[in-house]
N, C-alpha and C positions, 0 to 999 in steps of 0.2 A: 476879556475882548467882549461885546456885543453878540449877543446871538444872531442879529443879520446880521451882522459883518461878517458872522465866519460861514454863516449860508451863502452870502455872496460870493466868499472865496473860494465856496466846493464849487458852486455855477459855473466859478470861472475856472479851476482848476478842472474840471471835465471835459471844459472846451480846449484844451490848451496842454493837456498832460500826454496823448498821445505824442511819439517823438517826440517831445520836449529835450531840448540839450542843456533848458535851465533848472531841472526839475533834479534834485537827491530827494533818491524813495527809497527809506527806511520802512524796509519790513520786518515785523517784529509777532513770533508766536511769543506769547503771553502765559507764564506758570504760573504755579502759588507759590515759590519763593524765588525761582531762575528766570528771568526772560533773555530768549535767541533773540537778536539782530539782523537782519541781513542790508548791505547798504548795495544800492547802486542807482542806476538810472535810464529815464525809460526808453531809451535804444539800445539797454539790453547790456549794458556793460555794469560788470560786476568791481566794486570800487571795495567794499569788506565783505569778506563773505559769514565771519562768524563772529558776531559782539555778542557773550552772558557777560550778564549785568545781574545784580541782587535785586528785588525786590525791595529796594527801600530810598531813603532820600540818597545816599549816596550812590548807590545805584543809578538811579533818574537824571543824578545831575553827568553822571558818568556817560551816559549813554547820549545828553545832550554836548557834552566836549567832545565826543567824538565824532556826531555831527556838524556839530562850526567846524572843525578841523576838519574833515574831508572834504566837508563844503568850502572850504577854503582855499583847500592846495587844489581841489576840480576845478574851480570857477563858474562853483555854480551861483545861482544866486536864489532858488527857492529851495524851501524842506518841506514836504510832508512825510506822515509815521502813519502809517496803517498796522490797525489792530485787528487780531480777530478774537469775536468774541467767547471767552472762555468762562466759561462761570462766569463770576464777577473779578476773576482775579485781575483781570484789564486796564477796570474802572478809579481805579485808584491810577495808573500810570497815564492813563486819557487825562485824568481831570488834570494828573504834575500839566503836565503839557499844555493842555489847552490854556490855565493858569498862566504859562511864562509864555503864550502869546505865538505857539506852534500851532500850525495845520496838523489835524489829526482826522483821520476817515478809518473806515470799519470795511469790511469786508465780511458777505456771509458764509459760512461755516457750510455751505451746501455748494456754496460754488466754487470754496476749497475746494474742498474732495474730489469732484470735477474738475476742475483742473489740475488736479495733483494729477489723474490721468491720464490726461493730454499732452503732457510735456516729454514722455517718452515712453507711454502705454504700460511703463512695469515698476512706475514708482513709488517705492515703500514710503512709509510714514516718518518720519523724522525731523525734529526740530528741528535743526540747519535750513532744513529743505523745507519745510513749511515756513520756515519766514524769507526762504525767497520766493517762492510761493505767494506769498501775501503780495510782496514786490512788484511778482512780474500781473499780478492781476490789478495794481492798482497803478501799473503803467500803460494799461490798455482801457481804462478807466473804467471799470470793473466794482469799485468802490460805492459806499453807502455815508453819508452824510452820518457823522456821531452829535446824535441830540443831544447835549448837555444842559437839560432847560433849570430853571432857575429851583433854590433850595423847596421853595413848596410845595410841587408840582413832583419834585423827588420824593418829599417826604409824601404826598398824594401815592405814586406808584408802591412806594414801601409796602406800606400800609394796605394797598390792594392785595400785594403779592403776599402780604401773611394771611391778609384773609381767604385768599385762592388755599391756599396751605392747610388753615385750619377747617374749613368748610368739606375740605376732601378728607381729611381726621374726623370730623365731624360724620360723614360719613361711613371711614371703615369700621367705628365705634359702633354705629347702628346696625351696619350689616353685621356684623360680629354678634352682638345681644339677638337680634334676630333670626340670625342665619344657622348661630353656632346655638346658643342656649337657648330659646323661646324651642326651635324646632327638636334638638334631643330630647328636651327634659319635659319642656309643656307642649307638645304641640297643638292640641286643642288651642292655647291661647292665639296665636296664630290669626285665626280667623277672626278673632276682635282686634289684631295689633292695631288696624290705621283708624280706630276709630276714637280712640281717646290713649295719646301717648305717654302721657304725664300717668297716666294711672299702673299701663303696662310697668312703662319701667318701676313703679312702685311693685309689682305683684315680682318684677324679678329680681327686683333687689332684696326683699324682704320674705318673699315667701316663692321662689322659684319651683318650690318640691311641690306638687299637687296633691302627695301626701299629705304634707303642712297644712295646705289649705282645707282640704277634707277634712282632716281634725280636729277643726275650729269651724265654731259659730258662723252663722251668715255675718250678722249685725258688727263681728269682731274683726272681720273680712275687711268687710266695709271701711271701718274705723282705719285700718293699718295702712289702705292702698290710698286712702284720699282725700283730699286735705278741705274739700268745700263739698258741700251738697247741692248737686245737679239735676235736683227731679226725680221722678220719678224712671225716665227712659234709664239713667244710669245706674241705677240701682237692678233695674230689669235686665241689665248689659251683664251688671255683678254678680249679679244671678247666676246665669247662666255661665259665664265662667267660673262659679263656684262649685255648681252643678257640674262640668264637665272634671271637673277636676278629681271627682268621685271614680270616674272609667279612666282615664289617662292612660296611654300606652309610653308615656314620656319615661325613661331610662331615672334611674334612680339618683338621688343630688346627695353628692358627699359636702363635706366642709370645703372641701378644696373648690370646689366647684360653686360653693355658693359663695364665698371670699372671694372666686373671680367676679361674681356674677354683682355684687358688690360693687366693685373695686370698677369693673367698666361703666356700671351707672355714675356713678360717683363723677369718673371721666368726665363722663358725656357733658353732665351736668354743669362741670367749671367749664368745658372744653364751650358750652353755648355761651355761660357768662365773660368770657374771655370774648366772644364772637362778636357780643351785643356791647362790650367796651371797645373793640376795634372800630365799631360801627358808628358807635360816638365819635372815637377821633376821625374819625374817614370824616365824618362830618366838619366835625369842628376846622378840618383844613381847611376843606370846600368854601366855608363858609368865609374864610380870609383871601380867598382869591374872586376878583369883580367878576367874572363870569358864570358863577356857580346862578344866580338868580334868573340870567337869561336863560339858561340850558330848564331851569326849572321851571319855567313860563310855556314850556312846549308841550302841548297836551300826550300823554304817554312817558312822559318823563320822570320818575320820580329820583331820593336821594340817591338812590344805588348806579342805575343806570346813567346819573346826570355823574357822578363818582366816576365811573368807568370811563366815559367821555374825556371828561376833564382831563384822566390819564394819558389817555387814550390820542387826543390832540396834542395835548401840551402847550404850548408856544403857535397860536393858528397861523402865523403869519409864515410858520417855513412851510404853508403849503403854498402855492402860485394859483391853482387849479380843483376843480373837485372830484375831478377822477382819481387824484390824487388820496384823496380820506378815503375814495371808494376801495382804491388795494389795499389802504391800512386796515382796514376791515375785511377784504376778503370779496369783497360784494361788488366788486368787479367783472366783468363778463369776458366766460373764454372759452376757445370749443379746438378742437383738432380736425383744421382744413386740409388738410393734406389724402392723396389721395382721391379715386375718382367718385365717391359720394359726400366730397368735400360740400358741395353748394348747397346741398339738404341737410348741412348738422345744425342743429340746433344748441345754441350757444348757452351754458351756465353761469352760475357766479363763482371766481375759481378758490374759492373758501382758504386763500392766501394767507389770510392775513390775520387780527388779531380775533379768535374765536367766541373766546367770552363777548369782546364788546357786540359781536355779530350778533350774539342770540341774547343780547339786553335790547339789541335797536331792534331786532323781531318783535322781542315782546311787547318791547313800545309801540310798536307799529299793531300790534293785534289791538293793543287796548286801547289806544289813541280810533283805532278804526270801530271799535264798537262801543265808545261814549261817547266820541264829540263827531257833534254835526259835521264839522267842514273834513274833519278827513273821514266820515261815516259817504261824504256827498263826494269827494276827490275817489274814494275809491269804487261807489257807483260808477262813474263817469268812467273809470279805467276797466269798469267790467260791462260795461252796457256793451251787448253784441254776443259777450264771451259767457254768458254764466253758464253754458251747458258742458264747456272742456271740463278735461278732469283736473283737478288738479289748481284749475284758478285762480282761485280765492287764496292761495297759497303763497302762487307768483306774484300776482299782486301788490299780498303783502310786503313778500320780499324786498318788491322795488318802491313801497314805502319805507321799508326801511333803510334804504341807499336813499332816497329824499331825505328821510329824518336827519342821518349822518350830513351829509353837505348844511343842510337847515342849522344843525349844530354847530357845525363850521364857519357857518356864516355870519352867526348872531354873537360866538366867540371870539369872534373877527371886528367885527363893527361892534360889539358892547350892545347887544341892542334887547328887546325884549322880543318874543314870538308875536306874529303879526298874521291872520287867516292869511294875507296875501302873500305869504312867503310860500304858500302850494301853488302857487301857479309862477311863482318865480323864477323857482328851482325845479 
């Protein structure tokens, strides 16, 4: 089924689901091996309290057979399946149902938790009750569109997720090396650590012990930890490290610690090679999508933020207005206006969307406002008369980031390249 057709059906579902006497609602609590399903109506009638089926082709067929049987017996003309996102366990079932032409929606895990508490004030968490809870939320129209993008977009999102995990692991290794090994065994090296990481890692790998460094000639030390000659500044820095080793207060380095140091450095080096290969793969996928060149034309948009934007938005046609795009990025404004002082409340961005994409958009806005004359003029016009306000430049750049998100969505939808007039149109 076409994604636009599915989106139209979802919007129609939201309009007619409350109190509908035509819909069979199937709430599903997804798990790793077995799923629990609840069958009911939008009017609160229970048709089948519990159906347990395997996470297999036979189990999925069993679910469809029961749905068709109950639908026929009850005289219901439409059926909707609801899933709560549970890790990745729900995805195979969701795709199976979509391929078989079924209407599938999602319910937010946070909303599920709060709705469970409102049903009787003390409802405990239970698989069967969770499935009924999902169905109850769908009957209220509190559900989300199940986005099932084209394979290329799905690949892109998977690769971006992999990269996030690899970068997190890379940071963990870097901190382990610096805050555990260097801080304990050669603390004087930390003073020079941020200046040339390649040489620092070589020192950690081959001569973490200051006593070893102090016991070798300076020229031998230089040859051991460098791969190329960078001139006198490099030699002066290495000489200071070599001299600091003679009076180091670091702990004694045992063979086991030196083994750990070499393993961590090798792991970090290999991990960075994997990240580079992942970046190349991401760019390869992006180049196959027609909107890639459109987004690259936006000032401040490099390959990384372009890939994040394409992965976040996916199919631009699924959004009907810019406010939906801003909510996705968490750049929409929100404020608590309850109470006596509600009129004086200043709204802030919600920060409820995709944090990584929001950060990337801000960095793009920062680069564009510093390097592109059109964005510089735009930011200057927004700052006019407010230059002395505290933090106003950051606020205006956040607004510029929001504008760039809308511009990116518009260019993807129209498949056009950036035009400076876009700053005036959005």
